[in-house]
C-alpha positions as CSV (number, residue, x, y, z in Angstrom):
1,M,-15.0,41.5,22.9
2,A,-16.5,39.2,20.5
3,S,-14.6,40.7,18.1
4,R,-11.3,40.9,20.1
5,T,-12.0,36.7,21.1
6,K,-12.3,36.0,17.7
7,S,-9.4,38.3,16.3
8,A,-7.4,35.9,19.4
9,F,-8.7,33.0,18.0
10,L,-8.1,33.9,14.0
11,Q,-4.4,34.2,15.8
12,V,-4.0,31.0,17.1
13,H,-5.8,29.4,13.9
14,S,-3.3,31.3,11.3
15,I,-0.5,30.4,13.9
16,I,-1.2,26.8,14.2
17,G,-2.2,26.1,11.1
18,L,1.1,27.6,9.5
19,A,3.1,25.7,11.8
20,I,1.6,22.1,11.0
21,S,-0.4,22.4,7.7
22,L,2.0,20.5,5.4
23,I,2.7,17.7,7.7
24,L,-0.9,17.5,8.5
25,G,-1.3,17.8,4.3
26,L,1.7,14.3,4.3
27,I,-0.7,12.8,7.4
28,G,-4.1,12.6,5.4
29,L,-2.8,12.1,1.7
30,T,-0.7,8.7,3.4
31,G,-3.7,7.8,5.7
32,A,-5.9,7.7,2.4
33,M,-3.2,5.5,0.8
34,L,-3.5,3.0,3.7
35,S,-6.8,2.7,3.9
36,F,-7.3,-0.4,1.9
37,E,-3.8,-1.7,2.1
38,D,-5.0,-4.9,3.1
39,E,-7.4,-5.8,-0.2
40,I,-4.5,-4.0,-2.2
41,V,-1.7,-6.8,-0.8
42,A,-4.2,-9.8,-1.1
43,A,-4.8,-8.3,-4.5
44,L,-1.3,-8.3,-5.7
45,N,-0.4,-11.6,-3.7
46,R,-3.5,-13.7,-4.7
47,D,-1.6,-16.2,-6.9
48,A,1.6,-16.7,-4.6
49,A,-0.7,-17.4,-1.2
50,K,-2.3,-20.1,-3.1
51,V,-0.6,-23.7,-3.3
52,D,-2.0,-26.6,-4.6
53,P,-3.5,-28.9,-1.5
54,R,-2.1,-32.2,-1.0
55,P,-3.4,-35.5,1.1
56,A,0.1,-35.3,3.0
57,P,0.6,-34.1,6.3
58,V,1.5,-30.6,6.7
59,L,5.2,-30.0,8.6
60,G,5.3,-28.6,11.6
61,P,6.3,-25.1,12.4
62,D,9.6,-26.1,13.6
63,E,10.1,-27.9,10.3
64,L,8.9,-24.9,8.2
65,V,11.0,-22.3,10.2
66,S,14.1,-24.8,9.8
67,R,13.9,-25.1,6.1
68,V,13.7,-21.4,5.4
69,Q,16.4,-20.5,7.2
70,A,18.4,-22.7,5.4
71,V,17.7,-20.4,2.5
72,P,20.8,-18.7,1.7
73,G,20.2,-15.2,2.1
74,A,17.0,-15.4,4.7
75,G,16.8,-14.1,7.7
76,K,15.6,-14.8,10.9
77,V,11.9,-15.9,11.4
78,G,10.3,-13.7,13.4
79,L,6.1,-14.0,12.6
80,I,4.3,-17.1,11.5
81,V,0.6,-16.3,10.4
82,F,-1.1,-19.6,9.7
83,S,-4.4,-20.2,7.9
84,S,-7.0,-22.8,8.7
85,E,-8.3,-22.7,4.6
86,P,-6.8,-25.7,2.6
87,G,-4.7,-24.4,-0.2
88,V,-3.4,-21.5,1.4
89,A,0.0,-20.7,2.3
90,V,1.6,-20.2,5.4
91,R,3.0,-16.7,5.6
92,M,6.2,-16.1,7.4
93,R,7.9,-12.4,8.1
94,F,12.1,-12.3,9.0
95,A,13.0,-9.9,11.7
96,R,14.1,-6.5,11.1
97,S,17.4,-6.6,9.1
98,E,20.3,-4.1,10.0
99,T,18.7,-1.5,7.8
100,G,15.4,-1.6,9.5
101,E,13.8,-3.6,6.8
102,R,11.3,-6.3,7.6
103,S,10.5,-9.0,4.6
104,S,7.9,-11.8,4.0
105,V,7.8,-15.0,2.0
106,Y,4.6,-17.4,1.4
107,V,5.5,-21.3,2.1
108,D,4.0,-24.1,0.7
109,P,2.8,-25.8,4.3
110,S,3.4,-29.5,2.9
111,D,7.3,-29.3,2.1
112,G,8.3,-26.0,3.5
113,R,9.4,-24.8,-0.4
114,V,9.4,-20.8,-0.3
115,V,6.7,-20.1,-3.0
116,S,6.9,-16.3,-3.5
117,A,8.5,-13.3,-1.6
118,M,5.3,-10.7,-1.0
119,Q,5.0,-8.1,-3.3
120,G,3.4,-4.8,-1.4
121,E,5.0,-5.3,1.7
122,G,7.5,-2.8,1.4
123,F,5.9,-0.5,-0.3
124,F,3.3,0.1,2.6
125,A,6.0,-0.6,5.2
126,T,7.3,2.5,3.7
127,L,4.0,4.4,3.4
128,R,3.0,3.2,7.1
129,N,6.2,5.0,8.7
130,L,6.0,7.9,6.4
131,H,2.4,8.1,7.9
132,R,3.3,7.7,11.6
133,F,7.1,9.1,12.0
134,L,7.8,11.0,8.9
135,L,10.3,8.7,8.1
136,L,12.6,10.3,10.4
137,P,15.9,8.3,12.1
138,G,14.4,5.9,14.9
139,N,10.7,5.3,13.3
140,G,8.6,4.5,16.7
141,N,11.9,5.5,18.7
142,G,13.1,8.8,17.4
143,Y,11.4,12.8,16.8
144,G,9.1,11.6,14.0
145,R,6.7,9.9,16.2
146,L,6.6,12.9,18.4
147,I,6.0,15.5,15.4
148,T,3.3,14.1,14.0
149,G,1.6,13.5,17.9
150,I,1.7,17.7,18.2
151,A,0.5,17.6,14.6
152,V,-3.0,15.6,15.5
153,L,-3.2,17.5,18.7
154,G,-2.9,20.8,16.8
155,L,-5.4,20.0,14.4
156,F,-7.7,19.6,17.4
157,V,-7.2,23.1,18.5
158,L,-7.5,24.1,14.6
159,L,-11.3,22.2,14.4
160,I,-12.2,24.1,17.8
161,S,-10.9,27.4,16.9
162,G,-12.1,27.0,13.4
163,M,-15.4,26.6,14.6
164,V,-15.5,29.4,17.2
165,L,-14.5,31.6,14.5
166,R,-17.6,30.0,12.4
167,W,-20.0,30.5,15.2
168,P,-22.6,32.9,14.9
169,R,-23.0,35.9,17.4
170,R,-27.2,34.4,18.0
171,I,-28.2,31.3,18.2
172,R,-31.5,32.2,15.9
173,S,-28.3,32.9,13.2
174,L,-27.5,29.2,13.1
175,K,-31.3,28.0,13.6
176,H,-32.1,29.9,10.4
177,G,-29.3,29.5,8.6
178,I,-28.1,26.2,9.1
179,K,-28.4,25.4,5.1
180,T,-26.4,27.9,4.4
181,W,-23.6,27.6,7.3
182,L,-23.2,24.0,5.8
183,E,-23.8,24.8,2.1
184,P,-20.4,25.5,0.3
185,K,-20.5,28.3,-2.2
186,L,-19.2,27.1,-5.6
187,A,-20.4,29.4,-7.4
188,M,-18.3,32.5,-5.7
189,R,-14.3,33.3,-6.9
190,G,-11.8,34.1,-5.5
191,R,-11.1,34.4,-1.7
192,P,-14.8,34.0,-1.0
193,F,-14.3,31.2,-2.9
194,H,-11.7,29.6,-1.0
195,W,-12.8,30.3,2.5
196,S,-16.0,28.5,1.7
197,L,-14.2,25.4,0.9
198,H,-12.2,25.7,4.1
199,S,-14.4,26.7,6.5
200,V,-17.6,24.6,5.0
201,V,-15.6,21.3,4.1
202,G,-14.1,21.5,7.6
203,T,-17.1,22.0,9.2
204,W,-19.0,18.8,6.9
205,L,-15.8,16.5,7.8
206,L,-15.4,17.5,12.0
207,P,-16.8,14.1,13.2
208,V,-14.9,12.8,11.2
209,Y,-11.6,14.4,12.3
210,L,-12.3,14.1,15.5
211,V,-12.2,10.6,15.7
212,T,-9.3,10.0,14.0
213,I,-7.4,12.2,16.4
214,L,-8.6,10.6,19.1
215,T,-7.5,7.2,17.9
216,G,-4.6,8.2,16.4
217,L,-2.9,9.7,19.5
218,W,-3.3,6.1,20.8
219,W,0.3,5.5,18.3
220,S,2.1,8.9,19.5
221,F,2.1,9.1,23.1
222,D,2.6,6.6,25.8
223,W,0.9,8.5,28.1
224,Y,-2.5,8.5,25.5
225,K,-1.9,4.9,25.5
226,A,-2.1,4.3,28.9
227,S,-4.9,6.9,30.2
228,A,-7.0,4.8,27.5
229,T,-5.9,1.7,29.0
230,W,-6.5,2.6,32.5
231,L,-10.0,4.5,31.6
232,L,-11.2,1.5,29.4
233,S,-9.9,-1.6,30.6
234,S,-9.4,-3.1,34.3
235,K,-5.6,-3.9,33.2
236,P,-2.9,-1.3,33.1
237,A,-0.8,-0.9,30.4
238,A,2.8,-1.9,29.7
239,S,5.0,0.8,29.1
240,A,6.9,0.7,25.5
241,P,10.7,-0.6,26.8
242,A,8.3,-3.2,28.6
243,M,6.2,-4.1,25.2
244,R,9.5,-3.9,22.7
245,G,11.3,-6.2,25.6
246,A,8.3,-8.9,25.9
247,K,8.1,-9.4,21.6
248,G,10.3,-12.1,21.5
249,G,8.3,-14.2,23.7
250,A,7.1,-13.5,28.0
251,K,10.0,-14.6,30.4
252,A,9.1,-17.7,32.1
253,P,10.4,-18.8,36.0
254,A,13.0,-21.1,34.5
255,A,16.2,-22.3,35.5
256,D,19.5,-21.1,35.2
257,A,19.6,-22.3,30.8
258,P,16.1,-22.8,29.4
259,A,15.7,-25.0,27.2
260,A,15.0,-23.7,23.3
261,P,10.9,-23.7,23.1
262,S,9.5,-26.1,20.7
263,L,6.9,-24.4,18.2
264,D,5.3,-27.5,17.4
265,K,4.2,-27.9,21.2
266,V,3.3,-24.7,21.4
267,W,1.3,-25.3,18.0
268,S,-0.1,-28.2,19.5
269,T,-1.8,-26.8,22.3
270,F,-3.2,-24.2,20.4
271,L,-5.0,-26.4,18.0
272,A,-5.8,-28.8,21.0
273,E,-7.8,-25.6,22.2
274,Q,-8.6,-24.0,19.2
275,G,-9.4,-26.9,16.7
276,S,-11.2,-25.6,13.4
277,R,-12.9,-22.2,15.2
278,Y,-9.6,-20.1,14.0
279,A,-9.7,-18.5,10.7
280,I,-6.3,-17.2,10.3
281,A,-3.2,-17.6,13.5
282,I,-0.5,-15.6,14.5
283,M,2.7,-16.8,15.8
284,Q,5.2,-14.8,17.4
285,V,8.4,-16.3,17.3
286,P,10.3,-15.7,20.6
287,N,14.0,-13.9,19.5
288,G,15.3,-13.6,23.2
289,P,15.2,-15.8,26.3
290,G,12.2,-16.8,27.9
291,S,9.9,-19.3,27.0
292,V,6.3,-18.7,26.2
293,V,5.5,-18.3,22.7
294,R,2.6,-16.1,22.0
295,I,-0.5,-17.0,19.3
296,R,-2.9,-14.1,17.7
297,S,-6.3,-15.6,16.3
298,V,-8.9,-14.5,14.5
299,A,-12.1,-16.4,14.6
300,K,-13.9,-17.7,11.5
301,D,-16.8,-15.7,12.8
302,A,-15.1,-12.7,14.3
303,S,-16.3,-9.4,13.0
304,F,-13.2,-7.9,11.9
305,D,-9.5,-8.6,11.9
306,E,-8.0,-6.8,15.4
307,A,-11.0,-9.0,16.9
308,R,-8.0,-11.2,18.1
309,D,-8.2,-14.1,21.0
310,D,-4.7,-13.7,22.5
311,F,-2.9,-17.3,23.8
312,R,0.6,-17.5,25.4
313,I,1.9,-21.3,25.9
314,D,5.6,-22.2,27.7
315,G,6.9,-23.8,24.9
316,V,9.3,-26.6,26.9
317,S,6.0,-28.1,29.1
318,G,3.2,-27.3,25.7
319,R,1.4,-25.8,29.1
320,M,-1.4,-23.0,28.5
321,V,0.2,-20.1,30.1
322,S,-2.9,-17.9,29.8
323,A,-6.2,-17.0,27.7
324,E,-7.5,-14.1,26.5
325,L,-10.7,-14.7,24.3
326,Y,-12.0,-11.3,22.3
327,N,-15.4,-12.6,23.4
328,D,-14.9,-12.5,27.2
329,K,-13.3,-8.7,27.1
330,T,-15.9,-6.0,28.5
331,F,-17.2,-3.0,26.1
332,G,-13.6,-1.0,27.1
333,E,-11.7,-3.9,26.1
334,R,-12.9,-4.6,22.9
335,V,-13.1,-0.7,22.2
336,L,-9.6,-1.0,22.8
337,A,-8.8,-3.8,20.7
338,A,-10.5,-2.0,17.7
339,V,-8.3,1.4,17.8
340,L,-7.2,0.6,14.6
341,H,-10.4,-0.4,12.8
342,I,-12.0,2.9,14.6
343,H,-9.2,5.0,13.0
344,T,-10.1,4.0,9.5
345,G,-13.4,4.3,9.8
346,A,-14.5,0.2,9.0
347,F,-16.1,0.2,12.1
348,L,-18.9,1.8,9.9
349,G,-18.4,-0.7,7.1
350,L,-16.9,-0.2,3.2
351,P,-18.9,3.2,3.4
352,G,-17.5,4.2,6.8
353,R,-14.0,3.5,5.3
354,I,-14.9,5.2,2.2
355,V,-15.7,8.6,4.2
356,F,-12.5,8.2,6.3
357,L,-10.5,7.8,2.6
358,L,-12.0,10.9,1.9
359,A,-11.5,12.9,5.1
360,A,-7.8,12.1,5.0
361,A,-7.5,12.8,1.6
362,L,-8.9,16.2,1.2
363,M,-6.5,17.3,4.2
364,P,-4.0,18.7,1.6
365,L,-7.2,21.1,0.1
366,F,-7.1,22.9,4.1
367,T,-3.0,23.3,3.6
368,V,-3.8,24.8,0.2
369,T,-6.6,27.0,1.0
370,G,-5.4,28.3,4.6
371,F,-1.9,29.1,3.1
372,I,-4.1,31.3,0.1
373,L,-6.6,32.9,3.0
374,Y,-3.9,33.7,5.1
375,F,-2.0,35.2,2.8
376,S,-5.1,37.1,0.6
377,R,-5.8,38.1,4.3
378,R,-2.4,40.1,4.9
379,K,-2.8,41.5,1.3
380,L,-6.5,42.9,2.4
381,R,-4.9,44.3,6.0
382,A,-2.0,45.9,4.3
383,A,-4.1,47.9,2.2
384,S,-6.9,48.7,4.4
385,R,-3.9,49.5,7.5
386,P,-4.6,53.5,6.5
387,N,-8.3,53.5,7.3
388,R,-8.0,51.4,10.3
389,R,-6.0,53.2,12.0
390,D,-8.0,56.3,11.7
391,R,-10.9,54.2,13.5
392,G,-9.6,52.2,15.7
393,A,-10.8,49.2,14.4
394,P,-9.9,45.4,15.7
395,E,-7.6,43.7,12.4
396,L,-10.4,41.1,11.7
397,V,-11.2,40.3,7.4
398,P,-14.8,40.6,6.7
399,G,-16.2,36.8,6.2
400,E,-14.0,34.8,8.9
């Protein structure tokens, strides 16, 4: 019975592995390349992001947007990133172009002059779309998102079935052979070597892959995100269409023809609330009806970049509509805010990021060794089929 059960799990493991291993290898490689995106982009733009501090007062966001959009070829500004550190340029990101691309520029806050375009942004944006959506049409609204989500669910099945295949028949065997169970046989050659790499390295990396699966599904399925939000937070999760509709700013209960929001009023209210507490403030410029503007800020003492305070301010009256501080969040809400932080292993510091990077980079190893093991297993089965027919034995290859 045990042999038949393992034979069934081997079939499941093989079929799913053959179906999704190439996708998983691609997801792993691109994920590894994205692990230190912020540091790489910061290094590429180290000089462009700096401006000479001046005694004159800096321009308000309304004037900055007006001057940047007056530059020939400039698009509509969709996001403004302010830094409280003197001598740091303001970053402005334009709304998506007709081809779906986004670009950013660094702007001198004293005179509104465009200092430089942001380097590396387009490359990492393409890489991120490849990682999450396989560069298929529609990106987050297309089939690529579903395919990667199914592949991640398939990885979970591969991990479970792989552990079942490795699990010894007697617990005593595991207890006395734990070192052997976790030690790769690097001195062996051929099929045993490939099997050792595939199974032992997979066992070592299983906890890392479980974390990346549980967090990675956040970007693939709305039902998963809504369920996680319901479980860890007291607030219901907004649906994807509602969230996309709210990107341009929430609708205020205004008249038929509401006045255009003043970014200067919004910024003044934010500064009155935060003062010099913030390190970075991200203002979302409305691109549709509504006068409420969203600002997310990272405090100077924040433990990571996603530990953000969230403000919504009416751009007509300058009234604070809502303020959600990260320090006031419950444990579950902090986990939700740190999904990306957990997904990359950054919650464990630099060692965690390196371990998660290596785990992602090793994903193609399982693709290659999996294919080698599959075809070598077929070859062994073909060679032993006459003997197996005589004995009526199950088709399990020794060593698996």
